[in-house]
N, C-alpha and C positions, 0 to 999 in steps of 0.2 A: 076158474077153478078154485076150489076151497078145500080146506082140510086142516088137520092138526099135526104140527110137526112133532117129532119124537120128544122134544123137551117140553111140549104142551102148548106152544104158541099156536093160536088159531090164525090162519092165513086165508085171505080171500082176494082174488084179483082176476084180471083177464090177460091171457097171453094173446099176442097179436096173431100168431100162427103156430099151430101144432101139427106136425106131420108124423104119421105113424106108418111103419113098414115092418110087419111082423112083430118082433120083440124090441124093435128100436123106435125111439121117439126123438124128434128134434123140436126144441122150443125155440122159436125165432121171435125176437123182439125188435120192432122197427123204432128207430130213434132219429130225430132230426138233429143233424150236426153238420157244420160246414167247415170244420178244420181239416188238417192234413191227416195222413195215415197214422203217424206217430201219436198225434193228439187224440185221434179216434180210439186207438188202442188204450191209451191212458183213461179216456173218458169211459170206455166200456167197463173198466173196473168199478166205476161208481154204480153200475147197474147189476153187478155180479150177485149181490145179496138178493135182489128181487128174483133173478133167474134161479138161484140156488133154492129159494123157497118154493118156487114152482116145481123144480126137480124133486125136492123133498116130498111134496104132496103126491106127485105121480108115483114115486117109489114106495111111499107108504101105502097107497091104494093098489098098486100093481108091482109087487116085488120083483117080478121077472123082467121088467123093462130095463133096457139100456137107454139112458137119457143123455142127450147132448144139448148144449145151449149155445145160441148164436145171437149176436147183435147185428142187425142190418141197418146200415146208414144209406137210405135210398138217394139222398141228395148227392153224396160223394161216391155213390156206387161201390160201397165197400161192405164186406161182411167180416166181422171179427169172429174167428173160429176158436173153439177149444176154451171157452170161458171156464174158469175154475172158481 
């Protein structure tokens, strides 16, 4: 996806998975990480900026959407919900 954020920054990138259901969209980013749950939650914060940028692009182009972001750690079978 690509777009210009409200402050003017141009963003271009690929989301691993985007699911749409009516006015709701989930952006899911798959990351390789072998640590425990607590470490995974901390590590997820390092990716929050990337996902917030994707969320900003979608909201700029489709104001009516409710967008949620998730990190999926397939190796440890964990999903971090509610990234802010």
